[in-house]
N, CA and C of each residue as an Amber inpcrd file, in Angstrom:
protein
   339
 103.2140000 126.8290000 128.6250000 103.6700000 125.6330000 127.9360000
 104.9530000 125.1520000 128.6090000 104.9810000 123.8650000 128.8940000
 106.1970000 123.2830000 129.4570000 107.2360000 123.1130000 128.3580000
 108.4890000 123.2630000 128.7020000 109.5510000 123.1290000 127.7020000
 110.2350000 121.7750000 127.7530000 109.8240000 120.9210000 128.7040000
 110.4020000 119.5870000 128.8140000 109.2770000 118.5710000 128.8870000
 109.3210000 117.5670000 128.0170000 108.3050000 116.5160000 127.9990000
 109.0210000 115.1880000 128.1440000 108.7160000 114.4600000 129.2450000
 109.3600000 113.1710000 129.4410000 108.5880000 112.3880000 130.4870000
 108.4750000 111.0940000 130.4180000 108.8460000 110.2630000 129.2700000
 107.7940000 110.3850000 128.1700000 108.2170000 110.2510000 126.9480000
 107.3680000 110.4860000 125.7860000 106.1350000 109.5930000 125.7810000
 106.3130000 108.2970000 125.9410000 105.1790000 107.3750000 125.8080000
 104.1740000 107.5080000 126.9400000 104.5500000 108.1420000 128.0340000
 103.6150000 108.3400000 129.1380000 102.8820000 109.6700000 129.0240000
 103.4350000 110.6250000 128.2740000 102.8630000 111.9680000 128.2170000
 102.0110000 112.2340000 126.9850000 102.0030000 111.3350000 126.0220000
 101.2970000 111.5430000 124.7590000 100.4830000 110.3020000 124.4200000
  99.2590000 110.5060000 123.9540000  98.4370000 109.3720000 123.5320000
  98.9760000 108.8010000 122.2200000  99.0530000 107.4850000 122.1070000
  99.5630000 106.8800000 120.8700000  98.5390000 106.9520000 119.7410000
  99.0480000 106.9760000 118.5190000  98.2280000 106.8720000 117.3100000
  98.5820000 105.5440000 116.6510000  97.5910000 104.8870000 116.0640000
  97.7910000 103.5900000 115.4260000  97.5010000 103.7290000 113.9390000
  98.3310000 103.0750000 113.1190000  98.1910000 103.2020000 111.6680000
  98.8350000 101.9990000 110.9980000  98.6790000 101.9220000 109.7070000
  99.2930000 100.8980000 108.8540000  99.6840000 101.5720000 107.5480000
 100.6180000 100.9900000 106.8210000 100.8820000 101.5400000 105.4830000
  99.6680000 101.2900000 104.5930000  99.4940000 102.1210000 103.5960000
  98.4020000 101.9260000 102.6410000  98.5260000 100.5280000 102.0280000
  97.4130000  99.8320000 101.8350000  97.4660000  98.4470000 101.3290000
  98.2900000  98.2770000 100.0540000  98.2430000  99.2660000  99.1540000
  98.9870000  99.1370000  97.8910000 100.4980000  99.2680000  98.0910000
 100.9430000  99.7340000  99.2600000 102.3770000  99.8580000  99.5490000
 102.9520000  98.6280000 100.2360000 102.0950000  97.7840000 100.8010000
 102.5660000  96.6130000 101.5490000 103.0850000  95.5470000 100.5850000
 104.2970000  95.0660000 100.8520000 104.9230000  94.0160000 100.0590000
 104.7800000  92.6700000 100.7570000 104.9460000  92.6830000 102.0970000
 104.8010000  91.4430000 102.8600000 104.4350000  91.7600000 104.3020000
 103.8660000  90.7690000 104.9670000 103.5130000  90.9120000 106.3710000
 102.2690000  91.7460000 106.5750000 102.0590000  92.1210000 107.8260000
 100.9030000  92.9180000 108.2250000 101.3770000  93.9730000 109.2370000
 102.2210000  94.9190000 108.7770000 102.7960000  95.8760000 109.7110000
 101.7540000  96.7970000 110.3360000 101.9100000  97.0210000 111.6350000
 101.0640000  97.9490000 112.3800000 101.9890000  98.9420000 113.0600000
 101.7040000 100.2410000 112.8760000 102.5190000 101.3040000 113.4490000
 101.8610000 101.8630000 114.7050000 102.6740000 102.2080000 115.6700000
 102.2410000 102.9930000 116.8180000 103.1660000 104.2030000 116.8770000
 102.5680000 105.3920000 116.9700000 103.3450000 106.6290000 116.9570000
 102.9330000 107.5130000 118.1240000 103.9350000 108.0340000 118.8120000
 103.7200000 109.0400000 119.8390000 104.3100000 110.3370000 119.2990000
 103.4560000 111.2170000 118.7260000 103.9110000 112.5050000 118.2050000
 103.9950000 113.4880000 119.3600000 105.2050000 113.8660000 119.7250000
 105.4150000 114.7360000 120.8690000 105.3400000 116.2030000 120.4760000
 105.8890000 116.5290000 119.3330000 105.9480000 117.9150000 118.8910000
 105.4960000 117.9910000 117.4460000 104.5820000 118.8990000 117.1640000
 104.1040000 119.1410000 115.8000000 103.8840000 120.6320000 115.6580000
 104.8880000 121.3240000 115.0990000 104.7390000 122.7690000 114.9210000
 105.7380000 123.3030000 113.9090000 105.3010000 124.2690000 113.1500000
 106.1760000 124.9750000 112.2080000 106.9820000 124.0400000 111.3200000
 106.3690000 122.9400000 110.8660000 107.0560000 122.0110000 109.9780000
 108.0170000 121.0690000 110.6730000 107.9950000 121.0330000 112.0050000
 108.8520000 120.1380000 112.7820000 107.9730000 119.1180000 113.4930000
 108.3550000 117.8570000 113.3890000 107.6380000 116.7650000 114.0450000
 108.6710000 115.8900000 114.7330000 108.3840000 115.4770000 115.9680000
 109.2860000 114.5490000 116.6250000 108.5130000 113.6800000 117.6040000
 109.0720000 112.5010000 117.8550000 108.4210000 111.5710000 118.7540000
 109.0380000 110.1930000 118.6460000 108.2080000 109.2070000 118.9290000
 108.6280000 107.8100000 118.8720000 107.6610000 107.0560000 117.9740000
 108.2150000 106.1570000 117.1720000 107.4360000 105.3370000 116.2360000
 107.8900000 103.9010000 116.4090000 106.9530000 102.9780000 116.2860000
 107.3150000 101.5640000 116.3120000 106.4500000 100.8110000 115.3170000
 106.9430000  99.6450000 114.9080000 106.2230000  98.8320000 113.9320000
 106.4390000  97.3550000 114.1890000 105.3910000  96.6010000 113.9010000
 105.4830000  95.1500000 113.8870000 106.0960000  94.7350000 112.5490000
 106.5520000  93.4830000 112.4160000 107.2190000  93.0420000 111.1890000
 106.3630000  93.1790000 109.9210000 107.0660000  93.4330000 108.8380000
 106.4620000  93.5640000 107.5150000 107.3770000  94.3760000 106.6250000
 106.9940000  94.5050000 105.3570000 107.7900000  95.2600000 104.3840000
 106.8470000  96.0790000 103.5230000 107.1900000  97.3570000 103.2900000
 106.3420000  98.2360000 102.4980000 107.2020000  99.2600000 101.7660000
 106.6070000  99.8540000 100.7460000 107.2800000 100.8880000  99.9570000
 107.2310000 102.2100000 100.7190000 108.3420000 102.9720000 100.6430000
 108.3980000 104.2910000 101.2720000 108.8270000 105.3330000 100.2530000
 108.3910000 106.5590000 100.4960000 108.7090000 107.6810000  99.6320000
 108.7630000 108.9290000 100.5210000 109.9170000 109.5740000 100.5950000
 110.0960000 110.7110000 101.5000000 110.0930000 112.0340000 100.7490000
 109.2460000 112.9620000 101.1970000 109.2560000 114.3390000 100.7110000
 109.8550000 115.2680000 101.7610000 110.1640000 114.7040000 102.9190000
 110.6890000 115.4760000 104.0330000 112.0580000 114.9350000 104.4430000
 112.7000000 115.6530000 105.3480000 113.9760000 115.2600000 105.9270000
 113.6750000 114.5860000 107.2620000 114.2900000 113.4160000 107.5370000
 114.0510000 112.7340000 108.8040000 115.3440000 112.1800000 109.3860000
 115.5450000 112.4850000 110.6610000 116.6170000 111.8980000 111.4450000
 115.9810000 110.8280000 112.3250000 116.5880000 109.6440000 112.3870000
 116.0640000 108.5370000 113.1940000 117.1730000 107.9360000 114.0350000
 116.8000000 107.4250000 115.1990000 117.7030000 106.6130000 116.0260000
 116.9100000 105.3830000 116.4390000 117.4530000 104.2250000 116.1320000
 116.7720000 102.9700000 116.4580000 116.9680000 102.6760000 117.9470000
 115.8560000 102.4610000 118.6200000 115.8810000 102.1740000 120.0560000
 115.8600000 100.6750000 120.3320000 115.1880000  99.9260000 119.4400000
 115.1490000  98.4650000 119.5770000 114.7540000  97.8610000 118.2400000
 115.1390000  96.6140000 118.0420000 114.7190000  95.8840000 116.8590000
 115.7360000  95.8450000 115.7370000 115.2460000  95.4380000 114.5840000
 116.0800000  95.2580000 113.3890000 115.2260000  95.5590000 112.1750000
 115.6850000  96.4950000 111.3460000 114.9990000  96.8540000 110.1070000
 116.0080000  96.9430000 108.9740000 115.5150000  96.7950000 107.7580000
 116.3380000  96.9380000 106.5600000 115.6700000  97.9660000 105.6620000
 116.4200000  99.0090000 105.3270000 115.9300000 100.0640000 104.4450000
 116.6920000  99.9250000 103.1350000 115.9570000  99.7760000 102.0430000
 116.5700000  99.5550000 100.7370000 116.1330000 100.6580000  99.7880000
 117.0900000 101.3290000  99.1520000 116.7890000 102.3820000  98.2000000
 116.4910000 101.8220000  96.8220000 115.8130000 102.6090000  96.0070000
 115.5370000 102.2060000  94.6250000 116.8180000 101.9250000  93.8590000
 117.9230000 102.5510000  94.2810000 119.2080000 102.3660000  93.6160000
 119.9180000 101.0910000  94.0610000 119.2690000 100.3210000  94.9570000
 119.8630000  99.0770000  95.4300000 120.6730000  99.2210000  96.7100000
 120.8520000 100.4470000  97.2010000 121.5740000 100.6420000  98.4610000
 120.7830000  99.9930000  99.6000000 121.5090000  99.4100000 100.5510000
 120.8610000  98.7070000 101.6670000 121.4630000  99.2120000 102.9720000
 120.5760000  99.5380000 103.9140000 121.0040000  99.9580000 105.2430000
 120.2820000  99.0910000 106.2650000 121.0450000  98.2550000 106.9650000
 120.4690000  97.4550000 108.0630000 120.6850000  98.2390000 109.3420000
 119.6190000  98.4080000 110.1210000 119.7070000  99.1920000 111.3470000
 119.2180000  98.3830000 112.5350000 119.9150000  98.6100000 113.6510000
 119.5970000  97.9410000 114.9160000 119.7160000  98.9590000 116.0370000
 119.3450000  98.5540000 117.2410000 119.3950000  99.4420000 118.4050000
 120.7260000 100.1800000 118.4780000 120.6370000 101.4980000 118.6270000
 121.8230000 102.3480000 118.7170000 122.2100000 103.0120000 117.4180000
 121.7060000 102.5190000 116.2750000 122.0450000 103.1050000 114.9780000
 121.2350000 104.3750000 114.7280000 121.8790000 105.3650000 114.1100000
 121.2400000 106.6130000 113.7130000 121.4500000 106.8110000 112.2220000
 120.5020000 107.4730000 111.5710000 120.6330000 107.7220000 110.1430000
 119.6880000 108.8460000 109.7290000 119.8790000 109.3180000 108.5100000
 119.0500000 110.3840000 107.9430000 118.4550000 109.8920000 106.6330000
 117.1720000 110.1560000 106.4610000 116.4940000 109.9440000 105.1790000
 116.1950000 111.3340000 104.6180000 116.6880000 111.6020000 103.4210000
 116.5200000 112.9240000 102.8160000 115.3220000 112.9500000 101.8770000
 114.7980000 114.1560000 101.6130000 113.7020000 114.2710000 100.6460000
 114.1120000 113.6500000  99.3150000 113.1900000 112.9240000  98.7300000
 113.4490000 112.2640000  97.4540000 113.8090000 110.7970000  97.6030000
 114.0740000 110.3480000  98.8540000 114.4110000 108.9330000  99.0360000
 113.1940000 108.0790000  98.7090000 113.4100000 107.0450000  97.9110000
 112.3630000 106.0850000  97.5460000 112.9330000 104.6930000  97.7390000
 112.1050000 103.7800000  98.2140000 112.5670000 102.4150000  98.4020000
 111.6180000 101.6080000  99.2410000 112.1760000 100.7680000 100.1120000
 111.3480000  99.9330000 100.9900000 111.8890000  99.9910000 102.4170000
 110.9840000  99.7610000 103.3360000 111.3340000  99.6070000 104.7540000
 110.8460000  98.2290000 105.1530000 111.7450000  97.4080000 105.6540000
 111.3700000  96.0760000 106.1250000 111.6910000  95.9680000 107.6080000
 110.6660000  95.7370000 108.4090000 110.8670000  95.4780000 109.8340000
 111.0330000  93.9750000 109.9690000 112.2620000  93.5530000 110.2500000
 112.5900000  92.1400000 110.4090000 112.1880000  91.6860000 111.8070000
 112.4970000  92.5350000 112.7890000 112.1900000  92.2880000 114.2000000
 111.5580000  93.5710000 114.7340000 110.4620000  93.4500000 115.4610000
 109.7650000  94.6060000 116.0270000 110.7520000  95.7490000 116.2450000
 110.4640000  96.9160000 115.6580000 111.3860000  98.0460000 115.6790000
 110.7380000  99.2650000 116.3120000 111.5320000  99.9590000 117.1390000
 111.1140000 101.2370000 117.7260000 112.2220000 102.2440000 117.4480000
 111.8190000 103.4500000 117.0550000 112.7870000 104.5090000 116.7820000
 112.2770000 105.8180000 117.3570000 113.2080000 106.7360000 117.6560000
 112.7860000 108.1080000 117.8570000 113.1300000 108.8510000 116.5780000
 112.4290000 109.9430000 116.3280000 112.5830000 110.6280000 115.0500000
 112.4000000 112.1310000 115.2080000 112.9980000 112.8470000 114.2650000
 112.7680000 114.2640000 114.0830000 112.5640000 114.4600000 112.5900000
 111.4180000 115.0190000 112.2260000 111.0830000 115.2640000 110.8190000
 110.9960000 116.7660000 110.6040000 111.5760000 117.2200000 109.5040000
 111.5110000 118.6330000 109.1100000 110.9530000 118.6860000 107.6980000
 109.8470000 119.4110000 107.5420000 109.2490000 119.5620000 106.2030000
 109.9570000 120.6400000 105.4220000
């Protein structure tokens, strides 16, 4: 097994998905994900989405760094986090709210279950 994988989007086949229809609030978001590592409750890779807004609910811990675009993450408590290229943040288990992709967004991520 190699211990270095780069570049991510060239070494891994992309997966395509959408949020469940009942979670979509606006738009027609389409996700593309390059899952680079999936083992022992750890997941990491690159994710991107076309514009739209949908409900999110986290049972896991996730670290993200925005590589391009503009998104707005809003918590059920009314907290708002606008993120753009270069921004990093953590979503903790129990977070509930919405994710709105205002401008095509790409992020890298590390998820721990």
